[in-house]
PDB file of N, CA, C, O and CB in Angstrom:
ATOM      1  N   MET A   1     -20.256   7.143   1.815  1.00  0.00           N
ATOM      2  CA  MET A   1     -19.211   7.443   0.858  1.00  0.00           C
ATOM      3  C   MET A   1     -19.664   7.183  -0.569  1.00  0.00           C
ATOM      4  O   MET A   1     -19.246   7.892  -1.484  1.00  0.00           O
ATOM      5  CB  MET A   1     -17.977   6.633   1.165  1.00  0.00           C
ATOM      6  N   SER A   2     -20.504   6.188  -0.775  1.00  0.00           N
ATOM      7  CA  SER A   2     -20.892   5.854  -2.141  1.00  0.00           C
ATOM      8  C   SER A   2     -21.589   7.026  -2.822  1.00  0.00           C
ATOM      9  O   SER A   2     -21.448   7.214  -4.030  1.00  0.00           O
ATOM     10  CB  SER A   2     -21.800   4.630  -2.148  1.00  0.00           C
ATOM     11  N   GLY A   3     -22.344   7.819  -2.052  1.00  0.00           N
ATOM     12  CA  GLY A   3     -22.970   8.998  -2.630  1.00  0.00           C
ATOM     13  C   GLY A   3     -21.929   9.995  -3.077  1.00  0.00           C
ATOM     14  O   GLY A   3     -22.005  10.530  -4.183  1.00  0.00           O
ATOM     15  N   ASN A   4     -20.961  10.247  -2.223  1.00  0.00           N
ATOM     16  CA  ASN A   4     -19.874  11.160  -2.574  1.00  0.00           C
ATOM     17  C   ASN A   4     -19.072  10.632  -3.744  1.00  0.00           C
ATOM     18  O   ASN A   4     -18.708  11.384  -4.648  1.00  0.00           O
ATOM     19  CB  ASN A   4     -18.960  11.386  -1.380  1.00  0.00           C
ATOM     20  N   PHE A   5     -18.797   9.332  -3.726  1.00  0.00           N
ATOM     21  CA  PHE A   5     -18.010   8.729  -4.794  1.00  0.00           C
ATOM     22  C   PHE A   5     -18.720   8.873  -6.135  1.00  0.00           C
ATOM     23  O   PHE A   5     -18.103   9.260  -7.127  1.00  0.00           O
ATOM     24  CB  PHE A   5     -17.738   7.252  -4.491  1.00  0.00           C
ATOM     25  N   SER A   6     -19.998   8.567  -6.170  1.00  0.00           N
ATOM     26  CA  SER A   6     -20.729   8.666  -7.438  1.00  0.00           C
ATOM     27  C   SER A   6     -20.800  10.119  -7.912  1.00  0.00           C
ATOM     28  O   SER A   6     -20.782  10.383  -9.114  1.00  0.00           O
ATOM     29  CB  SER A   6     -22.154   8.087  -7.287  1.00  0.00           C
ATOM     30  N   GLU A   7     -20.880  11.054  -6.975  1.00  0.00           N
ATOM     31  CA  GLU A   7     -20.861  12.467  -7.359  1.00  0.00           C
ATOM     32  C   GLU A   7     -19.514  12.835  -7.967  1.00  0.00           C
ATOM     33  O   GLU A   7     -19.447  13.557  -8.962  1.00  0.00           O
ATOM     34  CB  GLU A   7     -21.161  13.365  -6.141  1.00  0.00           C
ATOM     35  N   ILE A   8     -18.449  12.334  -7.364  1.00  0.00           N
ATOM     36  CA  ILE A   8     -17.108  12.610  -7.889  1.00  0.00           C
ATOM     37  C   ILE A   8     -16.957  12.025  -9.288  1.00  0.00           C
ATOM     38  O   ILE A   8     -16.416  12.672 -10.185  1.00  0.00           O
ATOM     39  CB  ILE A   8     -16.025  12.035  -6.949  1.00  0.00           C
ATOM     40  N   VAL A   9     -17.437  10.800  -9.468  1.00  0.00           N
ATOM     41  CA  VAL A   9     -17.351  10.160 -10.787  1.00  0.00           C
ATOM     42  C   VAL A   9     -18.107  10.982 -11.822  1.00  0.00           C
ATOM     43  O   VAL A   9     -17.619  11.186 -12.934  1.00  0.00           O
ATOM     44  CB  VAL A   9     -17.911   8.720 -10.736  1.00  0.00           C
ATOM     45  N   GLU A  10     -19.279  11.447 -11.465  1.00  0.00           N
ATOM     46  CA  GLU A  10     -20.059  12.258 -12.405  1.00  0.00           C
ATOM     47  C   GLU A  10     -19.341  13.569 -12.732  1.00  0.00           C
ATOM     48  O   GLU A  10     -19.347  14.019 -13.878  1.00  0.00           O
ATOM     49  CB  GLU A  10     -21.453  12.551 -11.827  1.00  0.00           C
ATOM     50  N   GLU A  11     -18.730  14.171 -11.728  1.00  0.00           N
ATOM     51  CA  GLU A  11     -17.989  15.409 -11.971  1.00  0.00           C
ATOM     52  C   GLU A  11     -16.769  15.148 -12.847  1.00  0.00           C
ATOM     53  O   GLU A  11     -16.409  15.979 -13.681  1.00  0.00           O
ATOM     54  CB  GLU A  11     -17.559  16.049 -10.642  1.00  0.00           C
ATOM     55  N   MET A  12     -16.132  13.989 -12.655  1.00  0.00           N
ATOM     56  CA  MET A  12     -14.976  13.643 -13.484  1.00  0.00           C
ATOM     57  C   MET A  12     -15.376  13.503 -14.950  1.00  0.00           C
ATOM     58  O   MET A  12     -14.630  13.902 -15.844  1.00  0.00           O
ATOM     59  CB  MET A  12     -14.330  12.342 -12.987  1.00  0.00           C
ATOM     60  N   LYS A  13     -16.533  12.946 -15.184  1.00  0.00           N
ATOM     61  CA  LYS A  13     -16.997  12.773 -16.563  1.00  0.00           C
ATOM     62  C   LYS A  13     -17.099  14.109 -17.287  1.00  0.00           C
ATOM     63  O   LYS A  13     -16.901  14.190 -18.499  1.00  0.00           O
ATOM     64  CB  LYS A  13     -18.352  12.066 -16.584  1.00  0.00           C
ATOM     65  N   ALA A  14     -17.408  15.149 -16.529  1.00  0.00           N
ATOM     66  CA  ALA A  14     -17.614  16.467 -17.132  1.00  0.00           C
ATOM     67  C   ALA A  14     -16.310  17.214 -17.376  1.00  0.00           C
ATOM     68  O   ALA A  14     -16.319  18.265 -18.018  1.00  0.00           O
ATOM     69  CB  ALA A  14     -18.512  17.300 -16.250  1.00  0.00           C
ATOM     70  N   LEU A  15     -15.203  16.706 -16.887  1.00  0.00           N
ATOM     71  CA  LEU A  15     -13.920  17.381 -17.065  1.00  0.00           C
ATOM     72  C   LEU A  15     -13.443  17.293 -18.504  1.00  0.00           C
ATOM     73  O   LEU A  15     -13.841  16.405 -19.258  1.00  0.00           O
ATOM     74  CB  LEU A  15     -12.874  16.786 -16.135  1.00  0.00           C
ATOM     75  N   SER A  16     -12.589  18.225 -18.862  1.00  0.00           N
ATOM     76  CA  SER A  16     -11.977  18.177 -20.195  1.00  0.00           C
ATOM     77  C   SER A  16     -10.945  17.052 -20.216  1.00  0.00           C
ATOM     78  O   SER A  16     -10.559  16.535 -19.168  1.00  0.00           O
ATOM     79  CB  SER A  16     -11.314  19.552 -20.568  1.00  0.00           C
ATOM     80  N   SER A  17     -10.511  16.685 -21.394  1.00  0.00           N
ATOM     81  CA  SER A  17      -9.496  15.636 -21.523  1.00  0.00           C
ATOM     82  C   SER A  17      -8.219  16.026 -20.794  1.00  0.00           C
ATOM     83  O   SER A  17      -7.597  15.193 -20.135  1.00  0.00           O
ATOM     84  CB  SER A  17      -9.194  15.357 -23.003  1.00  0.00           C
ATOM     85  N   GLU A  18      -7.830  17.277 -20.910  1.00  0.00           N
ATOM     86  CA  GLU A  18      -6.624  17.752 -20.237  1.00  0.00           C
ATOM     87  C   GLU A  18      -6.776  17.646 -18.713  1.00  0.00           C
ATOM     88  O   GLU A  18      -5.843  17.228 -18.027  1.00  0.00           O
ATOM     89  CB  GLU A  18      -6.321  19.211 -20.647  1.00  0.00           C
ATOM     90  N   GLU A  19      -7.921  18.014 -18.196  1.00  0.00           N
ATOM     91  CA  GLU A  19      -8.167  17.926 -16.752  1.00  0.00           C
ATOM     92  C   GLU A  19      -8.182  16.466 -16.280  1.00  0.00           C
ATOM     93  O   GLU A  19      -7.686  16.147 -15.200  1.00  0.00           O
ATOM     94  CB  GLU A  19      -9.502  18.611 -16.395  1.00  0.00           C
ATOM     95  N   LYS A  20      -8.755  15.594 -17.102  1.00  0.00           N
ATOM     96  CA  LYS A  20      -8.765  14.165 -16.755  1.00  0.00           C
ATOM     97  C   LYS A  20      -7.345  13.610 -16.724  1.00  0.00           C
ATOM     98  O   LYS A  20      -7.010  12.816 -15.845  1.00  0.00           O
ATOM     99  CB  LYS A  20      -9.626  13.367 -17.760  1.00  0.00           C
ATOM    100  N   GLN A  21      -6.515  14.018 -17.670  1.00  0.00           N
ATOM    101  CA  GLN A  21      -5.132  13.563 -17.690  1.00  0.00           C
ATOM    102  C   GLN A  21      -4.378  14.061 -16.463  1.00  0.00           C
ATOM    103  O   GLN A  21      -3.591  13.318 -15.877  1.00  0.00           O
ATOM    104  CB  GLN A  21      -4.434  14.033 -18.966  1.00  0.00           C
ATOM    105  N   GLU A  22      -4.607  15.293 -16.073  1.00  0.00           N
ATOM    106  CA  GLU A  22      -3.965  15.843 -14.877  1.00  0.00           C
ATOM    107  C   GLU A  22      -4.444  15.104 -13.632  1.00  0.00           C
ATOM    108  O   GLU A  22      -3.647  14.793 -12.747  1.00  0.00           O
ATOM    109  CB  GLU A  22      -4.257  17.354 -14.748  1.00  0.00           C
ATOM    110  N   LEU A  23      -5.724  14.826 -13.564  1.00  0.00           N
ATOM    111  CA  LEU A  23      -6.274  14.072 -12.440  1.00  0.00           C
ATOM    112  C   LEU A  23      -5.666  12.673 -12.388  1.00  0.00           C
ATOM    113  O   LEU A  23      -5.333  12.179 -11.311  1.00  0.00           O
ATOM    114  CB  LEU A  23      -7.808  13.985 -12.545  1.00  0.00           C
ATOM    115  N   HIS A  24      -5.523  12.041 -13.537  1.00  0.00           N
ATOM    116  CA  HIS A  24      -4.897  10.719 -13.625  1.00  0.00           C
ATOM    117  C   HIS A  24      -3.466  10.778 -13.090  1.00  0.00           C
ATOM    118  O   HIS A  24      -3.044   9.914 -12.322  1.00  0.00           O
ATOM    119  CB  HIS A  24      -4.906  10.206 -15.088  1.00  0.00           C
ATOM    120  N   HIS A  25      -2.737  11.793 -13.501  1.00  0.00           N
ATOM    121  CA  HIS A  25      -1.363  11.968 -13.045  1.00  0.00           C
ATOM    122  C   HIS A  25      -1.324  12.150 -11.522  1.00  0.00           C
ATOM    123  O   HIS A  25      -0.490  11.548 -10.845  1.00  0.00           O
ATOM    124  CB  HIS A  25      -0.711  13.178 -13.752  1.00  0.00           C
ATOM    125  N   LEU A  26      -2.209  12.964 -10.996  1.00  0.00           N
ATOM    126  CA  LEU A  26      -2.252  13.200  -9.548  1.00  0.00           C
ATOM    127  C   LEU A  26      -2.605  11.929  -8.779  1.00  0.00           C
ATOM    128  O   LEU A  26      -2.007  11.642  -7.741  1.00  0.00           O
ATOM    129  CB  LEU A  26      -3.263  14.300  -9.222  1.00  0.00           C
ATOM    130  N   LEU A  27      -3.574  11.169  -9.286  1.00  0.00           N
ATOM    131  CA  LEU A  27      -3.965   9.931  -8.620  1.00  0.00           C
ATOM    132  C   LEU A  27      -2.805   8.933  -8.593  1.00  0.00           C
ATOM    133  O   LEU A  27      -2.563   8.289  -7.572  1.00  0.00           O
ATOM    134  CB  LEU A  27      -5.182   9.310  -9.322  1.00  0.00           C
ATOM    135  N   GLU A  28      -2.100   8.807  -9.697  1.00  0.00           N
ATOM    136  CA  GLU A  28      -0.940   7.915  -9.727  1.00  0.00           C
ATOM    137  C   GLU A  28       0.100   8.355  -8.698  1.00  0.00           C
ATOM    138  O   GLU A  28       0.668   7.530  -7.983  1.00  0.00           O
ATOM    139  CB  GLU A  28      -0.317   7.884 -11.139  1.00  0.00           C
ATOM    140  N   LYS A  29       0.340   9.659  -8.634  1.00  0.00           N
ATOM    141  CA  LYS A  29       1.302  10.208  -7.685  1.00  0.00           C
ATOM    142  C   LYS A  29       0.871   9.907  -6.247  1.00  0.00           C
ATOM    143  O   LYS A  29       1.691   9.482  -5.433  1.00  0.00           O
ATOM    144  CB  LYS A  29       1.455  11.727  -7.892  1.00  0.00           C
ATOM    145  N   TYR A  30      -0.399  10.122  -5.934  1.00  0.00           N
ATOM    146  CA  TYR A  30      -0.904   9.874  -4.577  1.00  0.00           C
ATOM    147  C   TYR A  30      -0.843   8.394  -4.217  1.00  0.00           C
ATOM    148  O   TYR A  30      -0.518   8.045  -3.082  1.00  0.00           O
ATOM    149  CB  TYR A  30      -2.343  10.378  -4.447  1.00  0.00           C
ATOM    150  N   LEU A  31      -1.150   7.528  -5.171  1.00  0.00           N
ATOM    151  CA  LEU A  31      -1.072   6.085  -4.918  1.00  0.00           C
ATOM    152  C   LEU A  31       0.367   5.645  -4.658  1.00  0.00           C
ATOM    153  O   LEU A  31       0.618   4.799  -3.800  1.00  0.00           O
ATOM    154  CB  LEU A  31      -1.652   5.304  -6.104  1.00  0.00           C
ATOM    155  N   ILE A  32       1.295   6.216  -5.394  1.00  0.00           N
ATOM    156  CA  ILE A  32       2.708   5.897  -5.172  1.00  0.00           C
ATOM    157  C   ILE A  32       3.134   6.353  -3.784  1.00  0.00           C
ATOM    158  O   ILE A  32       3.825   5.621  -3.075  1.00  0.00           O
ATOM    159  CB  ILE A  32       3.599   6.556  -6.252  1.00  0.00           C
ATOM    160  N   GLU A  33       2.727   7.559  -3.391  1.00  0.00           N
ATOM    161  CA  GLU A  33       3.068   8.075  -2.068  1.00  0.00           C
ATOM    162  C   GLU A  33       2.484   7.187  -0.965  1.00  0.00           C
ATOM    163  O   GLU A  33       3.153   6.901   0.028  1.00  0.00           O
ATOM    164  CB  GLU A  33       2.561   9.518  -1.913  1.00  0.00           C
ATOM    165  N   GLU A  34       1.234   6.753  -1.146  1.00  0.00           N
ATOM    166  CA  GLU A  34       0.603   5.876  -0.158  1.00  0.00           C
ATOM    167  C   GLU A  34       1.359   4.557  -0.041  1.00  0.00           C
ATOM    168  O   GLU A  34       1.576   4.054   1.061  1.00  0.00           O
ATOM    169  CB  GLU A  34      -0.864   5.613  -0.530  1.00  0.00           C
ATOM    170  N   ARG A  35       1.757   4.000  -1.178  1.00  0.00           N
ATOM    171  CA  ARG A  35       2.490   2.732  -1.155  1.00  0.00           C
ATOM    172  C   ARG A  35       3.845   2.902  -0.472  1.00  0.00           C
ATOM    173  O   ARG A  35       4.276   2.030   0.283  1.00  0.00           O
ATOM    174  CB  ARG A  35       2.681   2.193  -2.585  1.00  0.00           C
ATOM    175  N   ARG A  36       4.508   4.011  -0.733  1.00  0.00           N
ATOM    176  CA  ARG A  36       5.783   4.289  -0.053  1.00  0.00           C
ATOM    177  C   ARG A  36       5.580   4.357   1.459  1.00  0.00           C
ATOM    178  O   ARG A  36       6.381   3.825   2.228  1.00  0.00           O
ATOM    179  CB  ARG A  36       6.398   5.613  -0.567  1.00  0.00           C
ATOM    180  N   ASP A  37       4.501   5.015   1.873  1.00  0.00           N
ATOM    181  CA  ASP A  37       4.203   5.101   3.304  1.00  0.00           C
ATOM    182  C   ASP A  37       3.962   3.716   3.896  1.00  0.00           C
ATOM    183  O   ASP A  37       4.425   3.421   4.998  1.00  0.00           O
ATOM    184  CB  ASP A  37       2.979   5.998   3.544  1.00  0.00           C
ATOM    185  N   GLU A  38       3.238   2.867   3.168  1.00  0.00           N
ATOM    186  CA  GLU A  38       2.984   1.499   3.642  1.00  0.00           C
ATOM    187  C   GLU A  38       4.292   0.727   3.783  1.00  0.00           C
ATOM    188  O   GLU A  38       4.500   0.021   4.770  1.00  0.00           O
ATOM    189  CB  GLU A  38       2.031   0.758   2.677  1.00  0.00           C
ATOM    190  N   ILE A  39       5.172   0.865   2.794  1.00  0.00           N
ATOM    191  CA  ILE A  39       6.460   0.174   2.844  1.00  0.00           C
ATOM    192  C   ILE A  39       7.287   0.684   4.016  1.00  0.00           C
ATOM    193  O   ILE A  39       7.923  -0.097   4.724  1.00  0.00           O
ATOM    194  CB  ILE A  39       7.230   0.361   1.522  1.00  0.00           C
ATOM    195  N   HIS A  40       7.275   1.990   4.216  1.00  0.00           N
ATOM    196  CA  HIS A  40       8.026   2.570   5.332  1.00  0.00           C
ATOM    197  C   HIS A  40       7.471   2.088   6.669  1.00  0.00           C
ATOM    198  O   HIS A  40       8.237   1.735   7.566  1.00  0.00           O
ATOM    199  CB  HIS A  40       7.987   4.105   5.266  1.00  0.00           C
ATOM    200  N   ASP A  41       6.155   2.071   6.809  1.00  0.00           N
ATOM    201  CA  ASP A  41       5.533   1.583   8.048  1.00  0.00           C
ATOM    202  C   ASP A  41       5.899   0.126   8.303  1.00  0.00           C
ATOM    203  O   ASP A  41       6.172  -0.261   9.439  1.00  0.00           O
ATOM    204  CB  ASP A  41       4.002   1.737   7.983  1.00  0.00           C
ATOM    205  N   SER A  42       5.906  -0.675   7.254  1.00  0.00           N
ATOM    206  CA  SER A  42       6.274  -2.083   7.382  1.00  0.00           C
ATOM    207  C   SER A  42       7.729  -2.212   7.812  1.00  0.00           C
ATOM    208  O   SER A  42       8.065  -3.058   8.641  1.00  0.00           O
ATOM    209  CB  SER A  42       6.038  -2.829   6.057  1.00  0.00           C
ATOM    210  N   TYR A  43       8.580  -1.385   7.254  1.00  0.00           N
ATOM    211  CA  TYR A  43       9.999  -1.375   7.614  1.00  0.00           C
ATOM    212  C   TYR A  43      10.170  -1.032   9.095  1.00  0.00           C
ATOM    213  O   TYR A  43      10.910  -1.708   9.809  1.00  0.00           O
ATOM    214  CB  TYR A  43      10.776  -0.367   6.733  1.00  0.00           C
ATOM    215  N   ILE A  44       9.497   0.003   9.549  1.00  0.00           N
ATOM    216  CA  ILE A  44       9.582   0.411  10.958  1.00  0.00           C
ATOM    217  C   ILE A  44       9.061  -0.707  11.857  1.00  0.00           C
ATOM    218  O   ILE A  44       9.655  -0.999  12.895  1.00  0.00           O
ATOM    219  CB  ILE A  44       8.778   1.720  11.203  1.00  0.00           C
ATOM    220  N   HIS A  45       7.971  -1.322  11.467  1.00  0.00           N
ATOM    221  CA  HIS A  45       7.407  -2.430  12.247  1.00  0.00           C
ATOM    222  C   HIS A  45       8.406  -3.591  12.316  1.00  0.00           C
ATOM    223  O   HIS A  45       8.585  -4.196  13.373  1.00  0.00           O
ATOM    224  CB  HIS A  45       6.063  -2.908  11.627  1.00  0.00           C
ATOM    225  N   SER A  46       9.045  -3.896  11.203  1.00  0.00           N
ATOM    226  CA  SER A  46      10.025  -4.976  11.168  1.00  0.00           C
ATOM    227  C   SER A  46      11.231  -4.662  12.049  1.00  0.00           C
ATOM    228  O   SER A  46      11.737  -5.538  12.750  1.00  0.00           O
ATOM    229  CB  SER A  46      10.479  -5.232   9.734  1.00  0.00           C
ATOM    230  N   LEU A  47      11.689  -3.411  12.013  1.00  0.00           N
ATOM    231  CA  LEU A  47      12.798  -3.014  12.873  1.00  0.00           C
ATOM    232  C   LEU A  47      12.446  -3.177  14.347  1.00  0.00           C
ATOM    233  O   LEU A  47      13.262  -3.633  15.148  1.00  0.00           O
ATOM    234  CB  LEU A  47      13.196  -1.572  12.588  1.00  0.00           C
ATOM    235  N   THR A  48      11.214  -2.796  14.691  1.00  0.00           N
ATOM    236  CA  THR A  48      10.754  -2.938  16.069  1.00  0.00           C
ATOM    237  C   THR A  48      10.752  -4.400  16.473  1.00  0.00           C
ATOM    238  O   THR A  48      11.235  -4.750  17.550  1.00  0.00           O
ATOM    239  CB  THR A  48       9.352  -2.335  16.241  1.00  0.00           C
ATOM    240  N   GLU A  49      10.209  -5.259  15.612  1.00  0.00           N
ATOM    241  CA  GLU A  49      10.191  -6.692  15.910  1.00  0.00           C
ATOM    242  C   GLU A  49      11.602  -7.256  16.010  1.00  0.00           C
ATOM    243  O   GLU A  49      11.866  -8.112  16.854  1.00  0.00           O
ATOM    244  CB  GLU A  49       9.404  -7.449  14.842  1.00  0.00           C
ATOM    245  N   LEU A  50      12.506  -6.790  15.165  1.00  0.00           N
ATOM    246  CA  LEU A  50      13.894  -7.240  15.215  1.00  0.00           C
ATOM    247  C   LEU A  50      14.527  -6.845  16.546  1.00  0.00           C
ATOM    248  O   LEU A  50      15.184  -7.658  17.196  1.00  0.00           O
ATOM    249  CB  LEU A  50      14.701  -6.652  14.038  1.00  0.00           C
ATOM    250  N   ASN A  51      14.324  -5.595  16.944  1.00  0.00           N
ATOM    251  CA  ASN A  51      14.894  -5.109  18.197  1.00  0.00           C
ATOM    252  C   ASN A  51      14.294  -5.796  19.420  1.00  0.00           C
ATOM    253  O   ASN A  51      14.949  -5.899  20.457  1.00  0.00           O
ATOM    254  CB  ASN A  51      14.693  -3.617  18.306  1.00  0.00           C
ATOM    255  N   GLU A  52      13.059  -6.264  19.304  1.00  0.00           N
ATOM    256  CA  GLU A  52      12.402  -6.963  20.411  1.00  0.00           C
ATOM    257  C   GLU A  52      12.683  -8.462  20.381  1.00  0.00           C
ATOM    258  O   GLU A  52      12.221  -9.199  21.252  1.00  0.00           O
ATOM    259  CB  GLU A  52      10.898  -6.719  20.368  1.00  0.00           C
ATOM    260  N   GLY A  53      13.433  -8.910  19.388  1.00  0.00           N
ATOM    261  CA  GLY A  53      13.783 -10.322  19.276  1.00  0.00           C
ATOM    262  C   GLY A  53      12.635 -11.211  18.838  1.00  0.00           C
ATOM    263  O   GLY A  53      12.633 -12.410  19.116  1.00  0.00           O
ATOM    264  N   LYS A  54      11.660 -10.631  18.156  1.00  0.00           N
ATOM    265  CA  LYS A  54      10.482 -11.388  17.729  1.00  0.00           C
ATOM    266  C   LYS A  54      10.655 -12.047  16.358  1.00  0.00           C
ATOM    267  O   LYS A  54       9.833 -12.875  15.966  1.00  0.00           O
ATOM    268  CB  LYS A  54       9.277 -10.478  17.700  1.00  0.00           C
ATOM    269  N   LEU A  55      11.704 -11.693  15.631  1.00  0.00           N
ATOM    270  CA  LEU A  55      11.895 -12.245  14.291  1.00  0.00           C
ATOM    271  C   LEU A  55      12.717 -13.520  14.358  1.00  0.00           C
ATOM    272  O   LEU A  55      13.654 -13.644  15.147  1.00  0.00           O
ATOM    273  CB  LEU A  55      12.576 -11.220  13.371  1.00  0.00           C
ATOM    274  N   GLU A  56      12.340 -14.459  13.509  1.00  0.00           N
ATOM    275  CA  GLU A  56      13.084 -15.704  13.402  1.00  0.00           C
ATOM    276  C   GLU A  56      13.674 -15.797  12.004  1.00  0.00           C
ATOM    277  O   GLU A  56      13.026 -15.435  11.022  1.00  0.00           O
ATOM    278  CB  GLU A  56      12.180 -16.931  13.710  1.00  0.00           C
ATOM    279  N   PHE A  57      14.899 -16.282  11.922  1.00  0.00           N
ATOM    280  CA  PHE A  57      15.580 -16.423  10.640  1.00  0.00           C
ATOM    281  C   PHE A  57      15.971 -17.877  10.431  1.00  0.00           C
ATOM    282  O   PHE A  57      16.266 -18.607  11.377  1.00  0.00           O
ATOM    283  CB  PHE A  57      16.826 -15.509  10.569  1.00  0.00           C
ATOM    284  N   SER A  58      15.964 -18.276   9.166  1.00  0.00           N
ATOM    285  CA  SER A  58      16.381 -19.634   8.837  1.00  0.00           C
ATOM    286  C   SER A  58      16.718 -19.712   7.357  1.00  0.00           C
ATOM    287  O   SER A  58      16.173 -18.963   6.546  1.00  0.00           O
ATOM    288  CB  SER A  58      15.279 -20.660   9.203  1.00  0.00           C
ATOM    289  N   ASN A  59      17.612 -20.614   7.014  1.00  0.00           N
ATOM    290  CA  ASN A  59      17.876 -20.867   5.600  1.00  0.00           C
ATOM    291  C   ASN A  59      17.404 -22.267   5.211  1.00  0.00           C
ATOM    292  O   ASN A  59      17.667 -22.738   4.104  1.00  0.00           O
ATOM    293  CB  ASN A  59      19.378 -20.704   5.292  1.00  0.00           C
ATOM    294  N   ASP A  60      16.709 -22.917   6.129  1.00  0.00           N
ATOM    295  CA  ASP A  60      16.121 -24.240   5.895  1.00  0.00           C
ATOM    296  C   ASP A  60      14.709 -24.043   5.345  1.00  0.00           C
ATOM    297  O   ASP A  60      13.834 -23.531   6.043  1.00  0.00           O
ATOM    298  CB  ASP A  60      16.099 -25.101   7.216  1.00  0.00           C
ATOM    299  N   THR A  61      14.487 -24.451   4.088  1.00  0.00           N
ATOM    300  CA  THR A  61      13.194 -24.197   3.446  1.00  0.00           C
ATOM    301  C   THR A  61      12.036 -24.882   4.166  1.00  0.00           C
ATOM    302  O   THR A  61      10.947 -24.314   4.251  1.00  0.00           O
ATOM    303  CB  THR A  61      13.234 -24.659   2.006  1.00  0.00           C
ATOM    304  N   ASP A  62      12.249 -26.080   4.682  1.00  0.00           N
ATOM    305  CA  ASP A  62      11.172 -26.756   5.408  1.00  0.00           C
ATOM    306  C   ASP A  62      10.806 -25.985   6.673  1.00  0.00           C
ATOM    307  O   ASP A  62       9.630 -25.862   7.016  1.00  0.00           O
ATOM    308  CB  ASP A  62      11.583 -28.196   5.766  1.00  0.00           C
ATOM    309  N   GLU A  63      11.807 -25.476   7.350  1.00  0.00           N
ATOM    310  CA  GLU A  63      11.562 -24.686   8.560  1.00  0.00           C
ATOM    311  C   GLU A  63      10.840 -23.398   8.215  1.00  0.00           C
ATOM    312  O   GLU A  63       9.933 -22.984   8.938  1.00  0.00           O
ATOM    313  CB  GLU A  63      12.881 -24.376   9.285  1.00  0.00           C
ATOM    314  N   LEU A  64      11.231 -22.754   7.115  1.00  0.00           N
ATOM    315  CA  LEU A  64      10.563 -21.543   6.686  1.00  0.00           C
ATOM    316  C   LEU A  64       9.091 -21.791   6.348  1.00  0.00           C
ATOM    317  O   LEU A  64       8.218 -21.001   6.708  1.00  0.00           O
ATOM    318  CB  LEU A  64      11.280 -20.957   5.491  1.00  0.00           C
ATOM    319  N   LYS A  65       8.834 -22.891   5.655  1.00  0.00           N
ATOM    320  CA  LYS A  65       7.444 -23.245   5.335  1.00  0.00           C
ATOM    321  C   LYS A  65       6.644 -23.438   6.622  1.00  0.00           C
ATOM    322  O   LYS A  65       5.500 -22.995   6.720  1.00  0.00           O
ATOM    323  CB  LYS A  65       7.389 -24.535   4.467  1.00  0.00           C
ATOM    324  N   GLY A  66       7.246 -24.093   7.597  1.00  0.00           N
ATOM    325  CA  GLY A  66       6.570 -24.277   8.886  1.00  0.00           C
ATOM    326  C   GLY A  66       6.285 -22.970   9.571  1.00  0.00           C
ATOM    327  O   GLY A  66       5.222 -22.800  10.169  1.00  0.00           O
ATOM    328  N   MET A  67       7.233 -22.024   9.496  1.00  0.00           N
ATOM    329  CA  MET A  67       7.019 -20.701  10.088  1.00  0.00           C
ATOM    330  C   MET A  67       5.842 -19.991   9.429  1.00  0.00           C
ATOM    331  O   MET A  67       5.031 -19.357  10.104  1.00  0.00           O
ATOM    332  CB  MET A  67       8.286 -19.844   9.962  1.00  0.00           C
ATOM    333  N   LEU A  68       5.756 -20.101   8.113  1.00  0.00           N
ATOM    334  CA  LEU A  68       4.661 -19.463   7.388  1.00  0.00           C
ATOM    335  C   LEU A  68       3.312 -20.072   7.743  1.00  0.00           C
ATOM    336  O   LEU A  68       2.319 -19.355   7.867  1.00  0.00           O
ATOM    337  CB  LEU A  68       4.895 -19.569   5.895  1.00  0.00           C
ATOM    338  N   LEU A  69       3.273 -21.366   7.903  1.00  0.00           N
ATOM    339  CA  LEU A  69       2.022 -22.053   8.226  1.00  0.00           C
ATOM    340  C   LEU A  69       1.569 -21.746   9.643  1.00  0.00           C
ATOM    341  O   LEU A  69       0.371 -21.764   9.926  1.00  0.00           O
ATOM    342  CB  LEU A  69       2.181 -23.556   8.049  1.00  0.00           C
ATOM    343  N   ASN A  70       2.502 -21.466  10.527  1.00  0.00           N
ATOM    344  CA  ASN A  70       2.164 -21.193  11.923  1.00  0.00           C
ATOM    345  C   ASN A  70       1.644 -19.772  12.144  1.00  0.00           C
ATOM    346  O   ASN A  70       1.053 -19.492  13.187  1.00  0.00           O
ATOM    347  CB  ASN A  70       3.373 -21.427  12.794  1.00  0.00           C
ATOM    348  N   ASP A  71       1.852 -18.884  11.194  1.00  0.00           N
ATOM    349  CA  ASP A  71       1.403 -17.500  11.365  1.00  0.00           C
ATOM    350  C   ASP A  71      -0.020 -17.314  11.033  1.00  0.00           C
ATOM    351  O   ASP A  71      -0.536 -16.200  11.130  1.00  0.00           O
ATOM    352  CB  ASP A  71       2.203 -16.586  10.542  1.00  0.00           C
TER     353      ASP A  71
END
């Protein structure tokens, strides 16, 4: 991948300012979409764990700290 990546970087350098700005906009958009997908996957995973009774809840801070340390 590093060969491909360095080729892409070199090609980006040759782009016009307008093309670089458009590429920047597209990259931001793609990163946002990826993060949304990660959040959605985490949500689905949490729902599955909730339905399987694997989640533990507490309002006791010491107990919560213990739960975090045990994971």
